[in-house]
C-alpha positions as CSV (number, residue, x, y, z in Angstrom):
1,M,44.0,-18.7,47.2
2,G,43.9,-15.1,49.6
3,K,41.5,-13.9,51.8
4,A,39.0,-12.0,50.3
5,S,39.3,-7.8,51.2
6,K,36.6,-5.9,52.6
7,S,35.9,-4.7,50.0
8,T,35.0,-7.5,47.9
9,K,32.8,-8.4,50.4
10,K,30.9,-5.3,51.2
11,F,30.2,-5.6,46.9
12,A,29.0,-9.5,47.2
13,S,26.6,-8.1,49.9
14,S,25.5,-5.3,47.5
15,G,24.0,-8.0,45.2
16,Q,26.2,-7.1,42.0
17,L,28.5,-10.4,42.1
18,K,25.8,-12.2,40.5
19,K,24.9,-10.2,37.7
20,V,29.0,-9.4,37.2
21,I,29.8,-12.8,37.5
22,Q,26.3,-13.6,34.4
23,A,27.8,-10.9,32.1
24,R,31.6,-12.6,32.4
25,H,30.3,-16.2,31.8
26,K,27.6,-14.6,28.8
27,H,30.5,-12.6,27.1
28,Q,33.5,-15.7,27.9
29,Q,30.0,-18.4,25.9
30,I,30.4,-16.0,23.0
31,R,34.3,-15.6,23.0
32,K,34.1,-19.3,23.1
33,R,31.7,-19.0,20.0
34,T,33.7,-16.8,17.7
35,Q,36.9,-19.0,18.3
36,G,35.4,-22.1,17.8
37,K,34.4,-20.4,14.3
38,R,37.8,-19.1,14.0
39,G,39.6,-22.5,13.0
40,A,42.3,-20.9,10.9
41,R,43.6,-18.8,13.8
42,D,47.5,-19.2,14.1
43,G,49.6,-20.6,17.8
44,R,49.9,-17.7,18.6
45,D,46.3,-16.7,18.3
46,K,45.3,-19.8,20.4
47,S,47.6,-19.3,23.0
48,K,46.6,-16.2,23.9
49,T,43.0,-17.5,23.9
50,V,43.8,-19.8,26.4
51,E,45.8,-17.8,28.5
52,K,42.3,-15.7,28.6
53,N,40.0,-18.1,29.1
54,E,42.5,-19.3,32.3
55,E,42.5,-15.8,33.6
56,D,38.7,-16.0,33.4
57,E,38.3,-19.5,35.0
58,E,40.8,-17.7,37.8
59,E,38.0,-14.3,38.4
60,D,34.8,-16.7,38.5
61,S,36.6,-19.3,41.2
62,E,37.9,-16.0,43.4
63,D,33.8,-15.2,42.9
64,I,32.8,-18.1,43.6
65,A,35.1,-18.9,47.0
66,V,33.5,-15.3,48.1
67,L,30.2,-16.6,47.4
68,N,30.8,-20.4,49.2
69,K,32.9,-18.7,52.2
70,P,30.7,-16.9,54.5
71,T,31.5,-13.6,55.9
72,K,31.7,-11.7,59.2
73,G,29.1,-9.1,59.1
74,K,26.1,-9.7,61.0
75,K,23.8,-12.4,60.0
76,G,26.9,-14.4,57.9
77,I,25.5,-14.7,54.7
78,S,25.5,-17.6,52.8
79,V,24.7,-18.1,49.3
80,D,21.9,-19.2,49.0
81,D,21.2,-15.7,51.2
82,L,22.7,-13.9,48.6
83,L,20.8,-15.2,45.4
84,G,18.0,-15.5,47.3
85,G,18.4,-11.3,48.0
86,G,18.4,-11.7,51.9
87,F,20.9,-9.3,51.9
88,M,19.2,-6.4,50.5
89,D,18.6,-4.8,54.2
90,D,22.1,-4.9,54.7
91,T,23.4,-1.4,55.3
92,D,27.0,-0.7,55.2
93,D,29.7,2.0,54.9
94,D,30.7,3.2,51.5
95,N,33.7,1.3,51.1
96,G,34.2,0.1,48.0
97,D,31.6,2.1,45.8
98,G,34.4,2.8,43.0
99,A,35.2,-0.8,41.9
100,Q,31.5,-1.6,42.1
101,D,30.7,1.7,39.4
102,E,33.9,0.9,37.5
103,D,32.5,-3.0,36.9
104,M,28.8,-1.6,36.0
105,D,30.5,1.0,33.8
106,A,32.7,-2.5,31.7
107,D,29.4,-4.4,32.2
108,E,27.5,-1.6,30.3
109,S,30.4,-1.0,27.8
110,D,30.1,-4.8,27.4
111,G,26.7,-5.0,26.8
112,E,26.8,-2.3,24.2
113,E,29.4,-3.4,22.5
114,E,28.2,-7.4,21.8
115,D,24.2,-5.2,20.7
116,D,26.0,-3.7,18.1
117,F,28.2,-6.9,17.0
118,E,25.0,-8.9,16.8
119,D,23.5,-6.6,15.0
120,D,25.7,-5.1,12.0
121,A,26.9,-8.6,12.0
122,S,26.6,-12.0,13.8
123,F,22.7,-12.2,15.4
124,A,24.4,-15.1,17.0
125,S,21.0,-15.0,19.2
126,V,19.9,-16.9,16.3
127,D,21.8,-19.6,15.6
128,D,20.6,-20.8,19.5
129,L,16.6,-21.2,18.1
130,E,18.3,-24.1,15.8
131,E,20.4,-24.7,19.2
132,E,17.4,-26.6,20.9
133,G,15.8,-28.1,18.4
134,E,13.3,-25.6,16.5
135,A,13.7,-25.6,13.1
136,H,12.2,-29.5,11.3
137,L,13.7,-30.7,8.4
138,M,11.6,-30.7,5.4
139,E,12.0,-33.2,2.1
140,L,12.4,-31.4,-1.4
141,S,9.8,-33.6,-2.5
142,Q,7.4,-32.6,-1.1
143,L,8.0,-29.2,-2.0
144,A,5.6,-29.7,-4.8
145,E,3.1,-30.9,-2.4
146,K,3.1,-27.6,0.3
147,D,4.3,-25.0,-1.3
148,P,4.1,-25.5,-5.6
149,E,4.4,-21.8,-5.8
150,F,7.4,-22.1,-4.6
151,Y,8.1,-24.8,-6.2
152,K,7.5,-23.9,-10.0
153,Y,9.8,-20.8,-9.1
154,L,13.1,-23.2,-8.3
155,Q,12.4,-24.8,-11.5
156,E,12.3,-22.2,-13.7
157,N,15.3,-20.2,-12.2
158,D,16.8,-21.7,-10.3
159,Q,17.5,-25.7,-11.4
160,E,20.9,-26.7,-10.0
161,L,19.6,-26.4,-6.5
162,L,16.6,-29.2,-7.0
163,N,19.8,-31.6,-8.6
164,F,21.3,-31.5,-5.4
165,K,22.2,-34.9,-4.9
166,P,22.2,-36.7,-1.2
167,Q,25.8,-37.4,-1.0
168,I,26.6,-33.5,-1.1
169,I,24.2,-33.3,2.3
170,A,27.6,-34.7,4.1
171,D,29.5,-31.8,2.8
172,T,27.4,-29.1,4.0
173,D,28.0,-28.7,7.5
174,S,32.4,-28.0,6.7
175,E,31.2,-25.2,3.9
176,D,29.3,-23.5,5.7
177,E,31.8,-23.1,8.8
178,I,34.4,-21.8,6.2
179,A,31.4,-19.3,5.3
180,D,31.2,-18.4,8.5
181,G,34.4,-18.0,9.6
182,A,34.8,-16.0,6.4
183,E,31.9,-14.1,8.4
184,D,33.6,-13.3,11.5
185,V,36.6,-13.0,10.8
186,E,35.7,-10.1,8.1
187,M,35.1,-7.8,11.8
188,E,39.6,-8.0,11.9
189,D,40.7,-8.9,8.2
190,E,41.5,-5.4,6.0
191,K,40.3,-7.4,2.9
192,M,36.8,-8.8,3.3
193,P,36.0,-12.6,1.4
194,V,34.5,-12.0,-2.0
195,L,30.7,-13.4,-2.2
196,T,30.1,-16.4,-5.1
197,K,27.3,-18.2,-5.8
198,K,28.5,-21.6,-3.9
199,H,27.6,-19.9,-0.7
200,L,24.6,-19.0,-2.0
201,Q,23.3,-22.1,-3.0
202,N,24.5,-23.6,0.3
203,W,22.5,-21.8,2.3
204,Q,19.1,-21.8,-0.7
205,K,19.8,-25.4,0.1
206,A,20.1,-25.5,4.0
207,L,16.8,-23.0,3.7
208,L,14.2,-25.1,1.4
209,E,15.9,-28.5,3.4
210,Q,15.6,-27.4,6.6
211,R,13.8,-24.2,6.9
212,S,17.6,-23.3,8.4
213,L,17.8,-19.3,11.0
214,R,21.4,-19.6,10.4
215,A,21.2,-19.8,7.4
216,L,18.9,-17.5,7.4
217,R,21.3,-14.9,9.2
218,K,24.1,-15.1,6.7
219,L,21.8,-14.5,3.6
220,L,20.9,-11.5,5.4
221,I,23.8,-10.1,6.6
222,A,25.2,-11.0,2.7
223,F,21.6,-9.2,1.6
224,R,22.9,-6.3,3.5
225,S,26.3,-6.1,2.3
226,A,24.5,-5.8,-1.1
227,A,22.1,-3.0,0.1
228,H,25.0,-0.1,1.3
229,M,28.1,-1.5,-1.1
230,N,29.0,1.4,-2.4
231,E,28.8,3.3,0.8
232,D,31.7,4.4,2.3
233,D,30.8,5.1,6.4
234,Q,29.5,1.3,5.9
235,V,31.1,-1.4,7.1
236,L,30.0,-4.8,5.6
237,A,31.2,-8.6,5.5
238,W,31.1,-9.4,2.0
239,S,32.6,-8.0,-1.2
240,I,30.2,-8.6,-4.3
241,D,32.6,-8.1,-7.7
242,S,29.6,-9.7,-10.0
243,S,26.8,-8.2,-11.0
244,S,24.9,-12.3,-11.5
245,V,26.2,-13.1,-8.3
246,Y,24.6,-9.6,-6.5
247,N,21.0,-10.2,-8.8
248,K,20.8,-13.7,-7.7
249,L,21.5,-12.8,-4.0
250,V,19.3,-9.7,-4.1
251,V,16.3,-12.6,-5.5
252,T,17.4,-15.2,-2.7
253,A,16.5,-13.0,0.2
254,L,13.8,-11.9,-1.3
255,R,11.9,-14.7,-2.0
256,Y,13.0,-17.5,0.0
257,T,12.8,-15.2,3.4
258,P,9.2,-14.9,3.8
259,V,8.6,-18.2,3.5
260,V,11.1,-19.2,6.4
261,L,9.9,-16.9,8.4
262,E,6.2,-17.8,7.8
263,Y,7.4,-21.3,8.8
264,H,8.5,-20.5,12.2
265,A,5.8,-17.9,12.6
266,P,3.1,-17.8,10.7
267,Y,0.0,-15.1,11.2
268,K,-3.1,-15.8,11.1
269,T,-5.7,-14.3,8.3
270,L,-9.0,-13.9,9.4
271,A,-12.6,-14.4,7.5
272,N,-12.9,-10.1,7.2
273,G,-9.0,-10.3,4.6
274,K,-7.7,-8.7,7.6
275,F,-4.3,-9.7,9.7
276,K,-3.2,-10.4,12.7
277,P,0.1,-10.2,14.0
278,P,2.0,-13.4,14.5
279,T,2.0,-14.7,18.5
280,Q,4.7,-12.8,20.8
281,T,7.2,-16.5,21.5
282,P,10.7,-16.6,22.4
283,K,11.5,-17.2,19.3
284,L,9.8,-14.2,17.6
285,K,11.7,-12.2,19.6
286,T,14.9,-13.6,18.9
287,L,13.9,-12.9,15.3
288,Q,12.7,-9.9,16.0
289,K,15.6,-7.5,15.5
290,L,16.5,-9.6,12.1
291,I,13.5,-9.0,10.5
292,L,14.0,-4.9,11.0
293,S,17.4,-4.6,10.0
294,Y,16.2,-6.9,6.9
295,F,14.0,-4.7,6.3
296,H,15.2,-1.5,6.7
297,N,17.8,-3.1,4.3
298,I,15.0,-3.4,1.6
299,L,13.6,0.3,1.7
300,H,17.5,1.4,0.9
301,I,17.6,-0.6,-1.8
302,L,14.3,-0.1,-3.3
303,S,15.7,3.6,-4.1
304,Q,18.7,1.8,-5.7
305,L,16.9,-0.3,-8.3
306,T,16.5,0.3,-11.6
307,D,16.0,-2.9,-13.0
308,K,11.8,-3.0,-13.2
309,D,11.8,-6.3,-12.6
310,M,14.0,-6.2,-9.8
311,L,11.6,-3.3,-8.7
312,Q,8.1,-4.9,-9.6
313,L,9.5,-7.9,-7.0
314,A,11.3,-6.2,-3.6
315,V,7.7,-4.6,-3.1
316,T,5.7,-7.5,-4.0
317,E,8.1,-9.7,-1.5
318,S,8.2,-6.9,1.2
319,A,4.8,-6.8,1.8
320,K,5.0,-10.5,2.5
321,L,6.8,-9.1,5.8
322,I,4.4,-6.3,6.8
323,P,3.0,-8.9,9.8
324,Y,6.7,-8.9,11.1
325,I,6.5,-5.5,11.4
326,I,3.3,-3.5,11.7
327,S,5.0,-3.6,15.6
328,S,7.6,-1.2,14.7
329,R,6.1,2.7,14.1
330,K,9.0,3.2,11.8
331,A,9.5,0.3,9.4
332,V,5.6,1.0,9.0
333,K,5.9,4.8,8.4
334,L,8.6,4.4,5.8
335,Y,7.7,1.8,4.4
336,L,4.1,3.8,3.6
337,K,5.9,6.8,2.7
338,K,8.2,4.8,-0.4
339,C,5.3,2.8,-1.4
340,L,3.1,5.8,-2.1
341,E,5.9,7.5,-4.3
342,L,6.0,4.6,-6.0
343,W,2.2,4.4,-6.6
344,S,1.9,7.8,-8.0
345,S,5.6,8.1,-10.0
346,A,6.2,4.3,-11.0
347,Q,5.1,2.6,-14.2
348,D,1.7,0.5,-14.2
349,N,2.7,-2.5,-13.1
350,I,4.8,-0.7,-10.7
351,R,1.9,0.9,-9.3
352,I,-0.7,-2.0,-8.7
353,T,2.7,-4.1,-6.8
354,A,2.9,-1.4,-4.3
355,F,-0.8,-0.3,-4.0
356,L,-1.2,-4.2,-3.0
357,A,1.3,-3.7,-0.3
358,I,-0.3,-0.3,1.0
359,R,-3.4,-2.5,1.0
360,K,-1.6,-5.3,2.8
361,L,-0.8,-2.2,5.4
362,A,-4.4,-1.5,5.9
363,S,-5.5,-5.1,6.1
364,A,-4.1,-4.4,9.5
365,T,-5.8,-5.2,12.6
366,D,-4.0,-1.9,14.3
367,E,-6.7,1.3,13.2
368,S,-4.2,4.2,13.9
369,I,-2.5,2.2,10.8
370,L,-5.2,2.5,8.6
371,D,-5.5,5.9,9.9
372,N,-2.7,6.8,8.4
373,V,-3.1,4.9,5.2
374,L,-6.2,6.5,4.6
375,K,-4.4,10.1,4.7
376,G,-1.5,9.7,3.0
377,T,-3.4,7.8,0.0
378,Y,-5.2,11.0,-0.5
379,L,-3.2,13.2,0.0
380,T,-0.9,11.7,-2.6
381,L,-4.1,11.4,-5.0
382,I,-4.0,15.5,-4.7
383,R,-0.3,16.2,-5.3
384,S,-0.5,13.9,-8.1
385,S,-3.6,15.2,-9.9
386,K,-2.5,19.0,-9.8
387,S,-2.0,18.8,-13.7
388,T,-3.9,16.7,-15.8
389,S,-3.3,16.3,-19.5
390,V,-3.7,13.5,-21.7
391,H,-0.9,11.7,-20.5
392,T,-0.9,11.8,-16.7
393,L,-5.1,10.9,-16.8
394,P,-4.6,7.1,-17.2
395,S,-2.4,7.1,-14.3
396,I,-4.5,9.7,-12.2
397,N,-7.6,7.3,-13.1
398,L,-5.8,4.3,-11.8
399,M,-5.2,6.3,-8.5
400,K,-8.4,7.2,-7.8
401,N,-9.9,3.4,-8.6
402,S,-7.9,1.8,-6.2
403,A,-7.6,4.6,-3.6
404,S,-11.5,4.3,-3.2
405,E,-10.6,0.5,-2.5
406,V,-8.5,1.6,0.4
407,F,-11.2,3.8,1.8
408,C,-14.3,0.7,1.6
409,I,-11.7,-1.4,3.8
410,S,-13.7,0.1,6.5
411,H,-16.7,2.3,6.6
412,A,-16.6,3.8,9.8
413,T,-13.1,4.7,9.7
414,A,-13.2,6.2,6.6
415,Y,-16.3,8.4,7.2
416,Q,-14.6,10.2,9.4
417,H,-11.4,11.4,7.1
418,A,-14.2,11.0,3.8
419,F,-16.5,13.9,6.5
420,G,-13.3,16.8,7.3
421,Y,-12.3,16.5,3.1
422,I,-15.6,16.8,1.9
423,R,-16.4,19.1,4.2
424,Q,-13.1,21.3,3.1
425,L,-14.5,21.8,-0.7
426,A,-17.2,23.2,1.1
427,I,-15.3,25.7,2.7
428,H,-13.0,26.3,-0.8
429,L,-17.0,27.0,-2.6
430,R,-18.1,28.9,0.2
431,N,-15.5,31.1,0.2
432,S,-15.5,31.8,-3.4
433,M,-18.9,32.3,-3.6
434,K,-18.4,35.0,-1.2
435,V,-15.6,37.0,-2.4
436,K,-15.8,36.3,-6.1
437,T,-12.8,37.6,-7.7
438,K,-10.4,35.8,-10.3
439,E,-8.6,34.2,-7.1
440,A,-11.4,33.0,-5.1
441,Y,-12.9,31.3,-8.7
442,K,-9.3,29.2,-9.0
443,Q,-9.7,27.5,-5.7
444,V,-13.1,25.4,-7.0
445,Y,-12.1,25.7,-10.9
446,N,-8.7,23.7,-10.6
447,W,-8.1,20.1,-11.6
448,Q,-7.0,19.4,-7.7
449,Y,-11.2,20.6,-7.4
450,V,-12.4,17.8,-9.6
451,H,-10.9,14.8,-9.5
452,C,-11.3,15.1,-5.3
453,I,-14.5,15.8,-6.3
454,D,-14.4,12.5,-8.6
455,F,-12.5,10.4,-5.9
456,W,-15.4,11.5,-3.3
457,A,-17.7,10.0,-6.4
458,I,-16.2,7.0,-6.8
459,V,-15.5,6.1,-2.7
460,L,-19.2,6.7,-2.1
461,A,-20.3,4.9,-5.8
462,R,-18.4,1.7,-4.3
463,A,-19.3,1.9,-0.8
464,C,-22.9,2.3,-1.4
465,D,-23.6,-0.1,-4.1
466,S,-27.4,-1.2,-4.7
467,Q,-25.8,-4.8,-5.7
468,A,-23.7,-4.5,-3.1
469,Q,-26.1,-3.4,-0.3
470,A,-28.6,-6.6,-1.2
471,D,-25.7,-9.1,-1.1
472,N,-25.1,-7.4,2.3
473,G,-27.9,-8.0,3.4
474,D,-29.8,-4.6,2.6
475,K,-27.2,-3.1,5.3
476,E,-27.1,0.4,4.7
477,S,-23.0,1.7,4.6
478,D,-21.8,4.4,7.0
479,L,-20.9,6.2,4.3
480,K,-24.3,6.6,2.7
481,P,-25.6,10.1,4.6
482,L,-22.5,11.5,2.8
483,I,-24.2,11.4,-0.9
484,Y,-26.1,14.4,0.2
485,P,-23.5,17.0,1.2
486,L,-21.3,16.0,-1.9
487,V,-24.2,16.1,-4.3
488,Q,-24.8,20.0,-3.1
489,V,-20.6,20.4,-3.2
490,C,-21.1,19.6,-6.6
491,L,-23.9,21.4,-7.7
492,G,-23.2,24.3,-6.3
493,A,-19.6,23.8,-8.3
494,I,-21.8,23.9,-11.0
495,K,-23.5,27.4,-10.9
496,L,-20.6,29.2,-9.7
497,I,-19.6,29.9,-13.3
498,P,-22.2,29.6,-15.4
499,N,-20.7,31.1,-18.9
500,S,-20.1,29.1,-21.6
501,R,-15.7,28.2,-21.5
502,S,-16.6,26.5,-18.0
503,Y,-18.6,24.3,-19.8
504,P,-15.9,21.6,-19.6
505,F,-15.8,22.1,-15.9
506,H,-19.5,21.0,-15.5
507,L,-19.3,18.1,-17.9
508,H,-16.5,17.1,-15.6
509,V,-18.7,17.3,-12.0
510,I,-22.0,16.1,-13.9
511,R,-19.7,12.5,-14.9
512,S,-19.0,12.1,-11.3
513,L,-22.2,12.7,-9.9
514,L,-23.3,10.5,-13.2
515,H,-21.4,7.3,-11.9
516,L,-22.9,7.9,-8.5
517,T,-26.6,8.0,-9.6
518,K,-25.7,5.1,-12.0
519,H,-24.1,3.2,-9.1
520,S,-26.2,4.3,-5.8
521,E,-29.8,4.0,-7.2
522,I,-30.4,6.8,-5.5
523,Y,-32.0,10.2,-8.0
524,I,-29.8,12.9,-8.8
525,P,-31.1,15.9,-10.1
526,I,-29.0,16.1,-13.3
527,S,-31.0,17.2,-16.3
528,P,-31.6,21.0,-14.7
529,Y,-27.7,21.3,-15.4
530,L,-27.6,19.9,-18.3
531,V,-30.7,20.6,-20.3
532,P,-29.1,24.4,-20.2
533,I,-25.8,23.4,-21.7
534,I,-27.9,21.4,-24.4
535,T,-30.3,24.7,-25.3
536,S,-27.3,27.1,-25.3
537,T,-25.0,25.9,-27.3
538,L,-27.7,24.4,-30.0
539,S,-29.8,28.0,-30.5
540,P,-26.8,30.5,-30.4
541,P,-27.4,34.2,-29.9
542,T,-25.2,34.5,-32.7
543,R,-23.5,32.5,-35.5
544,P,-21.0,30.1,-34.5
545,K,-17.4,31.1,-36.1
546,P,-16.0,28.9,-38.4
547,S,-12.7,27.4,-37.3
548,T,-9.5,24.8,-38.4
549,L,-8.6,23.8,-34.8
550,R,-8.9,20.3,-33.6
551,P,-11.6,19.4,-32.0
552,L,-11.6,20.0,-28.3
553,D,-10.3,17.0,-26.2
554,L,-13.0,17.9,-22.9
555,E,-11.7,15.1,-20.8
556,V,-8.5,16.9,-20.2
557,H,-9.5,20.6,-19.8
558,I,-11.8,22.1,-17.1
559,R,-11.9,25.8,-19.3
560,A,-12.4,26.0,-22.9
561,P,-9.0,28.0,-24.6
562,Q,-10.1,31.4,-25.5
563,Q,-9.8,30.9,-29.3
564,Y,-12.4,28.1,-28.9
565,L,-15.2,29.9,-27.3
566,K,-17.9,30.8,-29.7
567,T,-16.4,28.8,-32.9
568,R,-18.7,25.8,-34.0
569,I,-16.4,23.1,-33.6
570,Y,-17.0,23.8,-30.2
571,N,-20.4,24.0,-29.9
572,E,-20.3,20.7,-31.8
573,G,-17.8,18.9,-29.1
574,I,-20.3,20.9,-26.0
575,L,-23.7,19.4,-27.6
576,E,-22.4,16.3,-27.9
577,E,-21.3,15.4,-24.9
578,G,-24.0,16.7,-23.2
579,T,-26.3,15.1,-25.4
580,Y,-24.6,11.9,-24.3
581,L,-24.7,12.6,-20.5
582,L,-28.5,13.7,-20.7
583,A,-29.1,10.1,-22.5
584,E,-26.5,8.2,-20.1
585,W,-28.8,9.8,-16.7
586,L,-32.5,9.2,-18.6
587,S,-31.4,5.6,-18.7
588,S,-30.1,4.9,-15.3
589,T,-31.9,3.4,-13.2
590,A,-32.9,5.5,-10.4
591,V,-34.3,7.6,-13.2
592,Q,-36.0,5.0,-15.8
593,G,-36.1,3.1,-13.3
594,S,-39.1,4.7,-11.7
595,I,-42.7,4.0,-12.3
596,A,-42.7,8.4,-12.6
597,F,-40.6,8.3,-15.8
598,P,-43.2,9.5,-18.1
599,E,-43.6,12.4,-16.0
600,I,-39.7,13.5,-15.1
601,I,-39.0,13.9,-18.8
602,V,-41.9,16.4,-19.5
603,P,-40.0,19.4,-19.5
604,I,-36.8,18.3,-20.5
605,V,-38.7,17.1,-23.3
606,V,-40.4,20.9,-23.7
607,L,-37.6,22.4,-23.4
608,L,-35.6,20.4,-25.9
609,R,-38.1,21.3,-28.4
610,K,-38.4,23.8,-27.9
611,S,-34.5,25.0,-28.3
612,L,-34.8,22.6,-31.9
613,K,-37.7,24.5,-32.8
614,G,-35.2,28.2,-32.2
615,A,-32.6,26.1,-34.3
616,R,-34.4,25.5,-37.5
617,S,-36.0,29.5,-37.8
618,S,-32.5,30.7,-37.4
619,T,-30.4,29.9,-39.9
620,G,-26.9,28.9,-40.0
621,N,-27.0,29.0,-36.1
622,A,-27.2,25.2,-35.8
623,S,-26.1,22.3,-37.8
624,G,-27.9,19.4,-39.0
625,K,-25.8,17.0,-37.2
626,D,-26.3,19.2,-33.7
627,Q,-30.3,18.9,-35.0
628,G,-30.2,16.0,-35.8
629,L,-28.8,14.5,-31.7
630,V,-31.3,16.1,-30.6
631,K,-33.9,14.8,-32.7
632,V,-32.6,11.2,-31.8
633,L,-32.7,11.9,-28.4
634,L,-36.2,12.8,-28.3
635,E,-37.1,10.2,-30.6
636,R,-36.3,7.4,-27.9
637,M,-37.5,9.2,-24.9
638,E,-41.1,9.2,-25.9
639,E,-40.5,5.6,-26.9
640,S,-39.1,3.9,-24.0
641,T,-42.2,6.5,-22.1
642,R,-44.9,4.9,-24.2
643,W,-42.4,1.3,-23.3
644,I,-43.5,2.5,-19.5
645,E,-47.0,3.9,-19.9
646,Q,-48.0,0.2,-22.0
647,G,-46.7,-1.5,-18.6
648,R,-48.6,0.6,-16.1
649,K,-51.9,0.4,-17.7
650,G,-51.9,-3.4,-15.5
651,V,-52.0,-1.1,-12.7
652,S,-54.2,-1.4,-9.7
653,F,-52.8,-0.2,-6.9
654,S,-52.4,3.9,-6.1
655,P,-49.3,5.5,-5.9
656,G,-49.5,6.0,-2.0
657,K,-49.1,2.1,-1.4
658,L,-45.8,2.2,-1.7
659,K,-44.5,-1.3,-1.8
660,E,-46.5,-2.6,-4.6
661,V,-44.6,0.5,-6.3
662,A,-41.4,-0.3,-5.5
663,E,-42.4,-4.4,-6.4
664,W,-43.5,-3.1,-9.3
665,E,-40.5,-0.8,-9.8
666,K,-38.0,-4.0,-9.6
667,E,-40.1,-5.7,-11.8
668,L,-39.3,-2.5,-14.5
669,K,-35.8,-2.4,-13.6
670,A,-35.0,-6.4,-14.0
671,K,-36.0,-5.7,-17.9
672,M,-34.4,-2.2,-18.5
673,E,-32.4,-3.3,-21.6
674,E,-35.0,-3.6,-23.6
675,S,-36.1,-0.1,-23.4
676,P,-35.7,1.8,-26.7
677,L,-33.5,4.4,-24.4
678,S,-31.1,1.9,-22.8
679,K,-30.5,0.7,-26.8
680,Y,-29.8,3.6,-28.1
681,V,-27.2,4.6,-24.8
682,K,-25.6,1.2,-25.0
683,V,-25.5,1.5,-29.4
684,Q,-23.6,4.7,-28.6
685,K,-21.3,3.9,-25.9
686,K,-19.9,1.8,-28.5
687,S,-19.4,4.1,-31.1
688,R,-17.4,6.1,-28.2
689,E,-14.8,3.5,-27.0
690,K,-14.3,3.1,-30.9
691,R,-13.8,6.3,-31.4
692,R,-11.4,6.9,-28.4
693,K,-9.3,3.6,-29.5
694,L,-8.4,5.2,-32.7
695,V,-7.5,8.6,-30.9
696,E,-5.2,6.6,-28.9
697,K,-3.7,4.9,-31.6
698,A,-2.6,7.8,-33.2
699,R,-1.7,9.7,-30.4
700,E,1.0,6.8,-30.1
701,G,1.5,6.9,-34.1
702,E,0.4,3.2,-34.9
703,D,-2.6,4.8,-37.6
704,E,-1.6,8.0,-39.1
705,I,-5.7,8.1,-40.5
706,L,-8.8,8.3,-38.6
707,E,-11.9,7.2,-40.1
708,D,-14.6,8.7,-39.2
């Protein structure tokens, strides 16, 4: 070996020689591992590999000789001094910098190629985890005890995997090596290998018995081929020419991956329902790239799946990977966007599955993720409720009920969002009251405004539920201060346009307030807005026009069509709905459960009796059916008054003794179901539910005739 040149000595003294040697060794190890897997190469390739290895060994020996031979510099640097960094203070002329830059560029380019290769085809570092002995053997006989749900799935869908015989295990390695060789060869061969069920069975067995990360890598590489199989700009590792193999591959990857990941990197679920991501270990750090690549492939395939069962399975299983991708903001954002899209547009079972995934995202300990979930959920709800019909109303109600659950995960976090959005409703209302134009009124009298009011009423009713508050030790919710501004917004919206054509809008808002007062047991003065609707329709100034129109469905209208105005069919529908809502409000715990109930209903009884008397005097303006509804309601109100007065006879405390009053009301609320008004409302509710079901059947074509 010749004497080292001056440029070589300068390069060694610069500290870069060690890095270059390490990079070459690493590159050589990867090449050797790849060469070992390619056992089917011809002699020409083998001879080239031997020559290349000999050249590398000669280069490495020259580098080592330079390290071992002391230089003739000022300090005579030895190997220990060089590796220990003792040469860092030495400065010399810049000879040899060009060679150094070339080697650095070559090193960086090699690293980039290696990263691309690992990301797209190999993930070779994942195999090293098994070589270190991290995986443990899992017997089939123990699967039924440790993971019964997964074992049951295998019994129903994959019997051939459970029926593997012990002698087949010995042949698995060789078959896996052939399959693995096919994966690596495909990067250079023009014809891709064809994926078969045999490959999948071998991977399944390795995943099931050993939780093999090597088998998981192979499976996810094949899954990537399935996700991008119809794209021309993608370099794929496998060719899939069978629909059954495709379905089996997708199901296997979706089902098995969360099980293997939870085995190697378990995450922790806290007592409050939130979860903590897995502890950052060297193994998880190595798997992170593989997991993110697989997760992005799931997002890609979600937009391609047309089978509903497969789509539901993909959403369900992908939600189990959330703890592993929570550190990637891009993956979380894309996944949330896709789940919100499915939650707002898919079928009901897929909607629920997508919502469960959204709730899993919201259960992360990272508050910023919860903020994004709350904002995205509310905005998606608003966009989906722009138009409402008999066909879209059930899905909108499903979205409102499910979204309210997300907002109740953390009341403190939800308060910031709820305050801002309720304030927006108040600003729209204020602008409409100031400008008083048709366009300004439309900012309030629209379906989005109605559904927003109803949604926040549902959220506050769930968060401030009296029963839940009692179970929580009478601790008030952080959202309770928002009840008052929401009620003010609702009452202001009712007073904005008080004409009869807007009665459907008024009834929608009143239903929301009624739902809130029933759950929170907070008194909300609804009667001043309900009684005028009842009295105006019970005794109208002019005789109602006869009409052959069908009854107006008040649930899907916020403004009565022009042809319904001043017709008998419209007045009857409004009066029936108004009396039922008034009875339901009177029977609520906040009203009938009060010791002052006999005094509360006095103005209501006076106005209804006066209106009923006017309807009798004006012949033909109100039908006997309408008068009968109001008359029966008055009778039940008076009976409930006598029932409560009977209980007040034994009261010995004064009204100022609030503690005694609360104790008495507590006993009254416990037996409220026995009151005449509560029994009346219960019968009316059953009758309305039965009629609603008949209407739905008629709409679907199951029954052609509706019974009265």
